[in-house]
C-alpha positions as CSV (number, residue, x, y, z in Angstrom):
1,X,117.9,111.0,119.3
2,X,114.5,109.5,118.6
3,X,111.6,110.8,120.9
4,X,109.9,107.4,121.2
5,X,106.8,107.9,123.6
6,X,103.0,108.5,123.6
7,X,102.0,112.0,123.2
8,X,105.2,112.7,120.7
9,X,103.9,115.7,119.3
10,X,105.1,115.3,115.8
11,X,105.3,113.0,112.9
12,X,106.7,109.5,113.0
13,X,107.4,107.9,109.4
14,X,108.3,104.2,108.9
15,X,109.1,103.2,105.4
16,X,110.0,99.9,104.2
17,X,112.1,98.9,101.1
18,X,111.9,95.5,99.6
19,X,115.4,94.7,98.1
20,X,117.4,91.7,96.9
21,X,120.9,90.7,98.7
22,X,122.3,92.0,95.4
23,X,120.9,95.5,95.7
24,X,120.7,96.1,99.3
25,X,124.2,97.8,99.8
26,X,123.5,100.0,96.8
27,X,120.0,101.2,98.4
28,X,121.6,101.3,101.8
29,X,124.5,103.7,100.4
30,X,121.7,105.8,98.7
31,X,119.7,106.2,101.8
32,X,122.5,106.9,104.1
33,X,123.9,109.6,101.6
34,X,120.2,110.9,101.7
35,X,120.0,111.2,105.4
36,X,123.7,112.6,105.8
37,X,123.2,115.2,102.7
38,X,119.6,116.1,102.7
39,X,117.0,114.6,105.0
40,X,118.7,115.4,108.4
41,X,119.1,119.1,107.1
42,X,115.6,119.7,106.4
43,X,113.4,122.1,108.4
44,X,111.5,120.1,111.2
45,X,113.6,117.0,111.1
46,X,114.0,115.5,114.7
47,X,116.0,112.2,114.0
48,X,116.0,108.9,112.0
49,X,117.5,105.4,111.7
50,X,118.1,102.9,108.9
51,X,117.7,99.1,109.6
52,X,118.5,96.1,107.4
53,X,117.2,92.6,107.8
54,X,119.5,89.7,108.3
55,X,118.5,88.0,105.1
56,X,119.4,91.5,103.3
57,X,115.7,91.5,101.7
58,X,114.2,94.4,103.5
59,X,115.4,97.9,104.8
60,X,113.4,99.9,107.1
61,X,113.9,103.5,107.9
62,X,112.3,105.4,111.0
63,X,112.2,109.1,111.1
64,X,110.5,111.9,113.2
65,X,109.5,115.1,112.2
66,X,108.2,118.1,114.0
67,X,105.1,118.0,111.7
68,X,103.4,116.0,109.0
69,X,104.1,119.1,106.7
70,X,107.8,119.2,107.4
71,X,108.1,115.6,106.0
72,X,105.8,116.4,103.1
73,X,108.1,119.4,102.3
74,X,111.1,117.3,102.5
75,X,109.7,114.8,99.9
76,X,108.8,117.7,97.2
77,X,112.3,119.2,97.4
78,X,113.8,118.6,93.9
79,X,116.8,116.7,95.2
80,X,114.6,114.4,97.2
81,X,112.5,113.7,94.4
82,X,115.3,112.7,92.2
83,X,117.0,110.6,94.8
84,X,113.7,108.8,95.4
85,X,113.2,108.0,91.7
86,X,116.8,106.5,92.0
87,X,116.1,104.7,95.3
88,X,112.8,103.4,93.8
89,X,114.4,102.0,90.7
90,X,116.6,99.8,92.8
91,X,114.0,98.1,94.9
92,X,111.2,95.9,94.3
93,X,108.9,98.2,96.3
94,X,108.7,100.6,99.0
95,X,106.3,101.9,101.4
96,X,106.3,105.2,103.5
97,X,103.8,105.1,106.4
98,X,103.0,107.7,108.9
99,X,102.3,106.8,112.4
100,X,101.6,107.8,116.0
101,X,103.3,105.9,119.0
102,X,100.7,104.1,120.7
103,X,102.8,102.9,123.7
104,X,106.4,102.2,124.7
105,X,107.3,99.0,126.9
106,X,110.5,98.9,128.8
107,X,112.6,95.8,129.7
108,X,110.8,95.4,133.0
109,X,107.6,95.1,131.3
110,X,106.3,98.6,132.2
111,X,104.0,100.5,129.5
112,X,104.6,104.2,129.1
């Protein structure tokens, strides 16, 4: 389960993929397989999620890692390098960005 709170002592990565309705399922399948077979088994992996927009033109992934180096090490594995090349070939673009949680707001308007 993601740990979304200020002060999370790890690395959060949000990656957006620009796709077409014709390629969204192929990219989604490739990402789900990568999470099941490789990403979730890497040292330092905490949790992740995959989101698809209604128009099926964007996919966003959210992952958390114990440390930035854990995420970077996963990207450097031969299997993920190969998978990322294949995924990139199916996308118009993709952008991974590292974030820190600034604040969390609950349904009652409380900020945490």
